[in-house]
C-alpha positions as MATLAB code, in Angstrom:
seq = 'MRNLVLSLLFFSLVVSRASGQEWYHTGDKAAEMVLSPLAPSGILDGCPKFRNLRDAQSYPDFDTRLKEVEEVPPEVLPLPTDDLDRAGLVEVLNTNLDYWNSKPVDFKILIGKDYYTASLMRLTVKKLLEIFSSGVSGEELRKTINAQFRIYRAAADNGSKEVVITGYYEAEIAVSRKRTDLEKYAIYLKPADLIKTTPDMGVDYDYGRLDENGKIIKHYSRQEIHEGRLDGKKLEIVWSAHPSQIMLAQIQGSAVLRFSDGATGLSRASGAVRGRDFLRAGFNGANGWPFRSVQRILMDCGEIPSMSFKDFISYLSSQPVDREERLVDLNPRFIFFGVMPKDSLPCGALGRTLTAGRSVAIDPKYIPLGLFGLLKSKRPVASPDGGLSGFKDFTRFIATHDTGSAIRGPGRLDLFWGSGPVAETEAGSMKAPGELYLFALK';
ca = [
      68.140   94.393  -93.494;
      68.564   96.828  -96.202;
      66.465   99.799  -96.486;
      64.786   99.236  -99.481;
      63.353   99.983  -99.669;
      63.217  101.117 -101.409;
      64.732  101.693 -103.652;
      62.488  100.959 -105.545;
      59.824  102.922 -104.542;
      56.509  101.836 -105.992;
      54.434  104.148 -106.891;
      54.116  104.459 -110.525;
      51.412  101.689 -110.162;
      49.154  104.101 -108.020;
      48.997  106.312 -110.986;
      49.275  103.638 -113.803;
      45.723  101.850 -112.581;
      43.864  105.220 -112.048;
      44.615  106.063 -115.632;
      44.262  102.912 -117.170;
      47.610  102.788 -119.082;
      49.909  100.345 -119.236;
      52.002   99.845 -116.187;
      55.492   99.628 -118.100;
      57.619  102.687 -119.554;
      60.773  103.670 -120.976;
      61.333  106.725 -119.030;
      60.913  109.274 -121.934;
      59.002  111.508 -119.380;
      61.574  111.266 -117.090;
      64.435  112.184 -118.936;
      62.166  115.105 -120.244;
      61.298  115.868 -116.688;
      65.491  116.427 -115.577;
      66.190  118.477 -118.363;
      63.121  120.761 -118.062;
      63.550  123.988 -116.179;
      63.826  123.582 -112.118;
      59.783  123.636 -110.482;
      59.766  126.431 -108.137;
      61.468  125.047 -104.791;
      58.120  126.115 -103.053;
      55.868  123.749 -104.848;
      55.659  121.404 -101.913;
      55.092  123.972  -99.407;
      51.195  124.142 -101.115;
      50.778  120.902 -101.255;
      48.392  118.894  -98.094;
      50.378  115.732  -98.291;
      53.591  117.946  -97.766;
      52.576  119.836  -95.145;
      50.432  116.769  -93.443;
      53.742  114.649  -93.661;
      55.167  115.912  -89.919;
      52.043  114.205  -88.849;
      52.754  110.880  -90.810;
      55.007  108.194  -88.915;
      55.689  107.014  -92.273;
      55.440  107.533  -96.151;
      55.103  104.288  -98.291;
      56.407  103.576 -101.504;
      53.066  101.951 -102.577;
      49.645  101.369 -100.481;
      49.277   97.798  -99.935;
      46.210   96.416  -97.488;
      47.205   93.735  -96.063;
      46.257   89.604  -95.996;
      47.705   86.808  -94.440;
      49.870   84.302  -96.400;
      47.132   81.223  -97.310;
      47.343   77.817  -98.198;
      46.277   77.234 -101.646;
      44.527   73.942 -104.146;
      47.310   72.549 -105.557;
      46.016   73.230 -109.199;
      46.689   76.989 -108.331;
      50.300   76.412 -108.717;
      51.415   77.886 -112.517;
      53.762   75.805 -114.601;
      56.991   75.809 -112.352;
      59.119   76.977 -115.345;
      62.447   78.732 -114.714;
      63.945   81.711 -117.054;
      67.580   81.219 -114.923;
      70.290   78.698 -115.004;
      70.106   75.486 -112.781;
      73.420   76.839 -110.876;
      71.735   79.717 -108.796;
      68.646   77.612 -108.036;
      70.770   75.234 -106.120;
      72.894   78.197 -104.680;
      69.669   79.686 -103.357;
      68.926   76.234 -101.662;
      72.577   75.682 -100.594;
      72.279   78.899  -98.622;
      68.441   78.133  -96.982;
      70.038   74.695  -95.629;
      72.946   76.434  -94.490;
      70.536   78.921  -92.594;
      68.447   76.089  -91.288;
      71.034   74.216  -90.271;
      72.453   77.062  -88.034;
      69.113   77.619  -86.091;
      67.903   74.190  -83.149;
      65.656   71.956  -84.148;
      62.991   72.745  -82.668;
      62.881   76.585  -83.957;
      59.746   77.573  -85.212;
      58.230   79.594  -88.089;
      54.568   80.551  -88.865;
      53.630   80.410  -92.686;
      50.321   81.248  -92.936;
      48.052   79.689  -89.828;
      50.600   76.574  -89.604;
      53.543   76.202  -87.537;
      56.974   74.400  -89.075;
      60.024   73.520  -87.086;
      63.453   74.256  -88.209;
      64.031   70.492  -88.834;
      60.772   70.293  -91.084;
      62.571   72.905  -93.088;
      66.006   71.365  -93.371;
      63.604   68.707  -94.600;
      61.942   70.645  -97.287;
      65.048   71.912  -98.549;
      67.091   68.549  -98.932;
      63.647   67.097 -100.541;
      63.756   70.352 -102.941;
      67.752   69.453 -103.868;
      66.322   65.771 -104.392;
      63.767   66.365 -107.118;
      66.051   69.468 -108.693;
      68.973   67.101 -109.331;
      66.882   64.539 -110.700;
      66.711   66.887 -113.785;
      62.216   66.439 -113.855;
      60.555   70.070 -115.282;
      57.758   71.150 -116.834;
      54.206   69.070 -116.086;
      55.920   66.545 -114.180;
      57.451   68.874 -111.872;
      54.435   70.307 -110.998;
      52.902   67.336 -110.176;
      55.767   66.210 -108.175;
      55.908   69.833 -106.010;
      52.027   68.857 -105.623;
      51.781   65.708 -104.186;
      54.898   66.377 -101.415;
      54.612   70.003 -100.739;
      51.652   72.119  -99.213;
      51.454   75.444 -101.216;
      50.712   79.158 -100.076;
      50.142   82.111 -101.726;
      51.167   85.788 -100.951;
      48.784   88.617 -101.863;
      47.602   92.327 -101.822;
      43.957   92.116 -100.440;
      42.889   93.792 -103.504;
      40.936   91.175 -105.396;
      43.746   89.929 -107.829;
      45.555   86.907 -105.640;
      49.144   88.933 -106.813;
      52.040   90.583 -104.854;
      53.580   94.057 -105.957;
      57.344   93.151 -107.228;
      60.164   96.016 -107.558;
      64.016   95.172 -107.775;
      67.107   96.460 -106.058;
      70.584   96.238 -106.376;
      74.242   96.525 -105.587;
      74.180  100.492 -106.251;
      77.758  101.980 -107.753;
      78.211  105.977 -106.898;
      80.857  108.283 -107.145;
      83.061  109.632 -104.251;
      86.168  111.376 -102.801;
      88.394  109.978  -99.366;
      88.637  113.686  -98.167;
      85.840  116.417  -97.719;
      85.497  119.477  -99.978;
      83.438  122.175 -100.742;
      81.872  120.258 -103.125;
      81.754  116.416 -101.410;
      80.837  117.798  -98.276;
      77.836  114.316  -97.701;
      79.273  111.461  -95.899;
      79.020  107.659  -95.735;
      78.881  107.057  -92.588;
      80.599  103.600  -90.303;
      77.698  102.661  -87.656;
      77.516  104.998  -84.361;
      79.585  103.359  -80.892;
      76.130  104.193  -79.226;
      73.361  102.219  -81.775;
      71.631   99.741  -80.167;
      69.065   97.273  -82.145;
      66.077   97.209  -80.115;
      64.313   93.863  -79.084;
      60.818   93.655  -78.064;
      61.003   93.646  -74.590;
      61.825   97.189  -75.343;
      58.468   98.096  -75.507;
      59.152  100.186  -78.963;
      57.991  100.032  -82.028;
      61.204  100.869  -84.310;
      64.331   98.341  -85.024;
      67.484  100.501  -84.270;
      67.877  103.610  -81.470;
      70.142  105.286  -78.505;
      70.273  105.777  -75.107;
      69.380  109.315  -73.771;
      70.861  111.147  -71.175;
      68.475  109.419  -68.770;
      69.196  106.014  -70.270;
      65.644  105.820  -72.123;
      65.836  104.259  -75.786;
      64.595  106.781  -78.602;
      65.497  106.818  -82.124;
      68.910  107.805  -83.257;
      69.681  111.074  -84.904;
      67.518  111.784  -88.157;
      68.609  112.604  -91.379;
      67.936  116.367  -91.284;
      69.667  116.060  -87.867;
      73.061  114.053  -89.293;
      72.938  116.510  -92.319;
      72.984  119.574  -89.497;
      75.964  117.701  -88.034;
      75.357  115.803  -85.242;
      77.441  113.072  -85.848;
      80.476  115.288  -86.631;
      83.820  114.996  -84.764;
      82.763  111.016  -84.407;
      85.318  110.155  -86.769;
      82.742  107.886  -88.395;
      83.340  108.868  -92.039;
      84.063  106.383  -94.609;
      83.366  108.618  -97.761;
      82.317  111.549  -99.139;
      79.973  112.381 -102.256;
      78.386  115.759 -103.509;
      75.062  114.728 -103.663;
      73.038  113.642 -100.721;
      70.661  111.860 -102.939;
      73.736  109.461 -104.113;
      73.831  108.882 -100.342;
      70.532  107.812 -100.150;
      70.582  105.951 -103.170;
      73.117  103.521 -101.896;
      71.511  103.346  -98.324;
      68.043  102.512 -100.049;
      69.959   99.536 -102.142;
      71.336   98.230  -99.037;
      74.741   98.139 -100.191;
      77.246  100.263 -102.527;
      80.733  100.278 -104.616;
      81.757  103.239 -103.511;
      84.152  104.181 -106.841;
      87.069  106.738 -106.276;
      87.775  110.172 -108.491;
      90.851  109.164 -110.824;
      92.260  112.277 -109.761;
      92.041  113.311 -113.579;
      89.029  115.720 -114.114;
      87.269  114.741 -110.400;
      83.725  114.214 -109.704;
      81.175  115.626 -111.679;
      78.111  117.178 -109.534;
      75.797  117.598 -112.643;
      76.039  113.881 -113.869;
      77.208  112.446 -110.707;
      79.532  109.940 -113.376;
      81.662  107.209 -111.198;
      85.525  107.291 -112.696;
      88.793  105.758 -111.072;
      89.641  102.404 -110.652;
      89.990  102.284 -107.155;
      87.006  101.339 -104.940;
      85.397  100.497 -101.526;
      82.671   97.945 -101.199;
      80.588   98.977  -98.397;
      77.136   97.080  -96.567;
      74.736   97.455  -94.064;
      75.548   97.853  -91.102;
      72.498   99.549  -88.961;
      69.809  101.955  -89.382;
      68.411  104.834  -87.127;
      65.046  103.250  -86.143;
      63.272  106.505  -88.353;
      60.234  105.041  -90.501;
      61.019  105.044  -94.315;
      59.233  108.218  -96.542;
      59.493  107.705 -100.376;
      60.632  110.955 -101.516;
      59.540  110.153 -105.206;
      56.092  108.882 -104.273;
      55.853  112.033 -102.094;
      57.098  114.121 -105.139;
      54.880  112.352 -107.467;
      51.535  112.905 -105.129;
      52.355  116.727 -105.171;
      52.578  117.219 -109.057;
      56.344  118.019 -109.062;
      57.421  114.672 -111.316;
      55.295  112.694 -113.692;
      56.239  108.296 -113.326;
      59.602  107.655 -113.786;
      62.081  104.666 -112.879;
      63.948  104.419 -110.158;
      67.497  105.538 -111.407;
      65.694  108.599 -113.523;
      64.825  109.559 -110.286;
      68.203  109.709 -108.877;
      69.196  111.574 -111.761;
      66.253  114.423 -111.125;
      67.366  114.935 -107.508;
      71.163  115.020 -108.503;
      70.297  117.915 -111.060;
      69.040  120.222 -108.429;
      70.713  122.752 -106.869;
      72.712  121.265 -103.788;
      70.520  122.633 -100.859;
      66.864  122.273 -102.432;
      68.912  118.464 -103.073;
      69.363  118.327  -99.650;
      65.842  119.552  -98.535;
      64.182  116.838 -100.702;
      65.636  114.009  -99.201;
      65.563  114.952  -95.724;
      62.168  114.377  -96.419;
      63.097  110.798  -96.031;
      64.557  110.584  -91.910;
      65.666  107.205  -92.610;
      69.400  106.969  -92.495;
      71.563  103.575  -92.955;
      75.008  103.655  -91.758;
      77.890  100.837  -93.329;
      80.902   98.594  -92.945;
      83.502   98.329  -95.470;
      83.921   95.010  -96.766;
      86.445   92.720  -98.682;
      86.529   94.072 -102.089;
      85.727   90.882 -103.506;
      82.911   90.184 -101.471;
      79.314   90.200 -102.692;
      76.150   91.572 -101.560;
      74.631   89.689  -97.994;
      70.901   89.885  -97.032;
      69.168   89.270  -93.817;
      69.952   86.107  -93.419;
      73.794   87.303  -92.812;
      74.657   84.968  -96.300;
      75.459   86.308 -100.018;
      72.906   87.085 -102.203;
      71.835   85.316 -105.641;
      71.130   87.625 -108.225;
      67.789   86.956 -109.990;
      66.395   84.445 -107.539;
      67.451   86.383 -103.486;
      63.694   88.241 -102.430;
      63.295   90.817  -99.969;
      60.365   90.354  -98.062;
      58.428   91.576  -94.637;
      59.307   88.907  -92.065;
      56.247   89.795  -90.176;
      54.142   87.719  -92.852;
      56.843   85.548  -94.719;
      59.840   83.954  -92.837;
      63.056   84.240  -94.282;
      64.817   81.193  -95.772;
      61.299   79.684  -97.797;
      61.761   78.949 -101.186;
      59.046   79.355 -104.007;
      57.770   80.304 -107.370;
      57.712   83.907 -109.020;
      55.872   84.535 -112.040;
      55.442   88.357 -113.287;
      56.929   90.210 -116.146;
      60.310   92.117 -116.091;
      61.955   94.827 -117.714;
      64.910   94.061 -119.842;
      68.148   96.086 -120.651;
      70.983   95.838 -123.306;
      74.257   95.819 -121.945;
      75.029   98.896 -122.116;
      72.053   99.503 -119.422;
      69.368  100.950 -121.892;
      66.146   99.595 -121.898;
      64.683   97.700 -124.405;
      61.400   96.160 -123.415;
      59.607   94.290 -121.090;
      58.937   90.493 -120.981;
      57.186   87.281 -118.745;
      59.032   85.340 -116.585;
      58.806   82.290 -114.431;
      61.065   81.371 -111.671;
      62.627   79.774 -108.654;
      63.371   82.355 -105.458;
      64.157   82.610 -102.279;
      63.571   84.706  -99.206;
      66.877   86.173  -98.256;
      66.362   89.319  -97.456;
      64.089   92.119  -95.818;
      63.518   96.409  -96.227;
      62.155   98.745  -94.679;
      59.895   99.885  -97.682;
      59.166   96.282  -97.912;
      55.594   95.905  -95.763;
      52.833   93.557  -96.203;
      52.642   89.672  -97.795;
      51.902   92.167 -100.931;
      55.380   93.291 -101.476;
      58.608   91.680 -102.654;
      61.550   93.315 -103.560;
      63.919   91.185 -105.843;
      67.952   91.656 -106.225;
      69.491   92.301 -109.205;
      73.081   91.883 -108.306;
      75.523   94.724 -109.906;
      76.344   96.392 -112.836;
      74.747   99.068 -115.867;
      72.101   95.906 -116.697;
      70.943   95.325 -112.784;
      70.660   98.923 -112.171;
      68.150   99.710 -114.997;
      66.346   96.280 -114.572;
      66.298   96.926 -111.028;
      64.766  100.625 -111.118;
      62.272   99.808 -114.133;
      61.052   96.784 -111.984;
      57.423   97.625 -111.235;
      54.966   94.630 -111.359;
      52.048   92.533 -110.315;
      52.969   89.244 -109.895;
      52.205   85.630 -108.113;
      54.479   84.013 -105.412;
      53.947   80.445 -104.130;
      55.896   79.105 -101.362;
      56.747   75.492 -100.148;
      56.633   73.444  -96.980;
      57.014   69.647  -96.931;
      54.286   67.664  -96.227;
];
């Protein structure tokens, strides 16, 4: 549903483990990198990983060997504290209940090695609502959960029993209503020939189109779209001066498209958002190509140091436009959007509104949608103006409401942070190990 993707591009963990340095950082190196002279435009041509990129179907943001979700004994569950308000907790449970109510009673999911029907999952949610409405907390809550629920743990296969947690948010980018010499990169509506693939089609990608012989193939790549393959189809919603800003919106899966107020126009150097009028856009299909993390490619090739995703987008935006386009074209995956009501909120793979701080994106091949669980990790903390002020430990209840093309395996999780400058900073700086526990009624 969301090319997350993403967002969020977890390669800094690889560097931190190799060097033994702290995983969390404030992005000072990134700021220096953005202000430094541009790297030679051909630096990637001499990189072995770049030369071999054409042979790679994907280039993920983080390498994680896969491991099945497994049931664990009750004593493994951490103390179920929660750092957010109760209203959001009830909201995600009601979202889950609405989802399971929409499923046939005999609809089945697999958690670990165990099958559960939609009927039992409805009972799971109702029991959780009953427990939380009672006000029980702390050790009593842990005893109650242990007594009435089976507990499953998701983990990467690295011996840590942890997951890799990143973040995503509703992006906000500067746009123009019309194409100009400056604003020449479009956000597109879904093409009429786009097809959502199904298992019986025998392909391993999510979207495609029919070729002249009626065979399903991938839709046009990002580079092909930049070369004009969608021109003349009247699919353009808005225009941007930055292909990296378009990619940002696509990785996040939703965006506020803010128009210039006309007084000073848009700044290509800063990508600053000005003006009050806006559109709201949400995910409405993809081109079927695999996700490739441009951030990790540049880091692996030695062009950039570890930095937050926000600083990485600033780095791309600082490049000459032809090089910026060349770099974002390294990620062939392209997302199409639909125009949403201005007062709407971002939706996830459930087709329902996401809850900031509690909705998470997972790989549905390993972790089903509509589950409720407990997440324990370390999170970034931003000041009201969006500046990063530090990190702190947290534990909270979450629900699996979304998916992402960069979220692969049971050891990966993407936490939705909401909208605005605080969400942007905290989502872009969220790269940490953590523990994920999922609940199902006994």
